[in-house]
C-alpha positions as CSV (number, residue, x, y, z in Angstrom):
1,Q,-98.5,70.1,-28.2
2,V,-97.1,73.2,-30.1
3,Q,-93.8,74.0,-29.1
4,L,-91.5,76.2,-30.1
5,V,-87.3,75.5,-30.0
6,E,-85.4,78.6,-30.6
7,S,-81.4,77.8,-31.6
8,G,-78.2,80.1,-33.1
9,G,-77.5,82.1,-30.2
10,G,-73.8,82.3,-28.7
11,L,-71.1,84.9,-27.6
12,V,-70.1,87.1,-30.0
13,Q,-67.8,90.3,-30.2
14,A,-69.4,93.8,-30.9
15,G,-70.1,94.1,-34.6
16,G,-70.8,90.2,-35.0
17,S,-73.2,88.7,-36.9
18,L,-76.0,85.8,-35.8
19,R,-78.9,83.9,-37.1
20,L,-81.4,82.6,-34.6
21,S,-83.7,80.3,-35.7
22,C,-87.3,79.3,-34.3
23,A,-89.0,76.0,-35.2
24,A,-92.8,75.3,-34.5
25,S,-94.1,71.7,-34.0
26,G,-97.4,70.2,-33.1
27,S,-99.3,72.2,-35.5
28,I,-100.0,71.5,-39.4
29,F,-101.3,75.5,-39.2
30,S,-99.0,78.4,-40.5
31,F,-98.9,80.8,-37.3
32,N,-100.8,84.5,-38.0
33,Y,-97.6,85.7,-36.1
34,M,-94.3,84.9,-34.8
35,G,-91.9,87.2,-33.1
36,W,-88.8,87.3,-31.2
37,Y,-88.6,89.0,-27.6
38,R,-85.9,89.8,-25.7
39,Q,-85.4,89.5,-22.2
40,A,-81.8,91.5,-20.7
41,P,-81.2,91.3,-16.8
42,G,-82.8,94.3,-15.0
43,K,-85.1,95.0,-18.3
44,Q,-88.5,93.5,-19.0
45,R,-89.6,91.4,-21.9
46,E,-89.7,93.3,-25.3
47,L,-90.5,92.9,-29.0
48,V,-87.3,92.9,-31.2
49,A,-89.0,91.7,-34.4
50,G,-92.0,90.3,-35.3
51,I,-93.8,88.9,-38.9
52,T,-97.3,88.1,-40.0
53,R,-98.2,85.1,-42.2
54,G,-98.4,87.6,-45.1
55,G,-94.8,88.9,-44.7
56,N,-95.8,92.7,-43.2
57,T,-92.7,93.4,-40.5
58,N,-92.2,95.2,-37.5
59,Y,-89.0,96.1,-35.9
60,A,-88.2,97.7,-32.1
61,D,-86.0,101.1,-33.2
62,S,-83.1,99.5,-31.5
63,A,-83.0,96.1,-34.3
64,A,-84.4,98.3,-37.4
65,G,-81.6,98.9,-40.2
66,R,-79.4,95.7,-38.3
67,F,-82.2,92.6,-37.4
68,T,-83.9,91.1,-40.1
69,I,-87.0,89.2,-39.5
70,S,-88.2,86.2,-42.0
71,R,-90.3,83.1,-41.9
72,D,-90.4,79.7,-44.1
73,N,-94.6,79.4,-43.5
74,A,-94.5,75.9,-45.0
75,K,-92.2,74.9,-42.2
76,N,-93.5,77.3,-39.0
77,T,-90.2,78.2,-38.8
78,V,-88.8,81.9,-38.0
79,Y,-85.3,83.5,-38.5
80,L,-83.7,86.4,-37.0
81,Q,-80.8,87.8,-39.0
82,M,-78.3,90.2,-36.9
83,N,-75.8,92.2,-38.3
84,S,-73.9,94.7,-36.5
85,L,-74.5,93.3,-33.3
86,K,-74.1,95.9,-30.3
87,P,-73.6,94.8,-26.3
88,E,-77.3,96.1,-25.6
89,D,-78.5,93.7,-27.9
90,T,-77.3,91.2,-25.0
91,G,-80.3,89.0,-23.7
92,L,-82.2,85.8,-23.3
93,Y,-84.1,85.7,-27.2
94,L,-87.6,84.0,-27.0
95,C,-89.8,82.9,-29.8
96,N,-93.1,83.6,-29.8
97,A,-96.2,82.5,-32.1
98,V,-100.0,83.3,-32.5
99,H,-102.0,80.3,-33.9
100,P,-104.6,80.9,-36.3
101,L,-107.2,78.5,-34.5
102,G,-108.2,80.7,-31.3
103,G,-105.7,83.0,-31.4
104,R,-103.2,81.3,-29.1
105,T,-99.7,82.4,-28.0
106,Y,-96.9,79.6,-27.5
107,W,-93.5,80.6,-26.4
108,G,-90.3,79.0,-26.4
109,Q,-87.5,78.5,-24.1
110,G,-85.2,81.0,-25.5
111,T,-81.4,81.3,-26.9
112,Q,-79.0,83.2,-25.0
113,V,-77.1,86.2,-27.1
114,T,-74.3,87.6,-25.6
115,V,-72.4,90.4,-27.1
116,S,-69.4,91.4,-25.6
117,S,-67.4,95.0,-26.1
């Protein structure tokens, strides 16, 4: 019922910027938590940035200072502004959301981000 669709990924050179979007559908409720995870070749999925319904944010050390997460609660949409991109930022970025009723988690299919040197 609930679906998350990511967009905004692409191929960029080091130092460039991208803005990722994750649109949630199938729920009239605002998610308690929404976040972005990265899955890179040879590495396990890791949290890049997260944001609560109240606006509290957290970032991976590798993202802090360069990435900014934000959300529109009315639209159940989360964004990730990525600046000063580095090759190590490359990976499949997956959107995650936690529903306020029961705490069920949902995942999108991901959007690919590739940063060339």
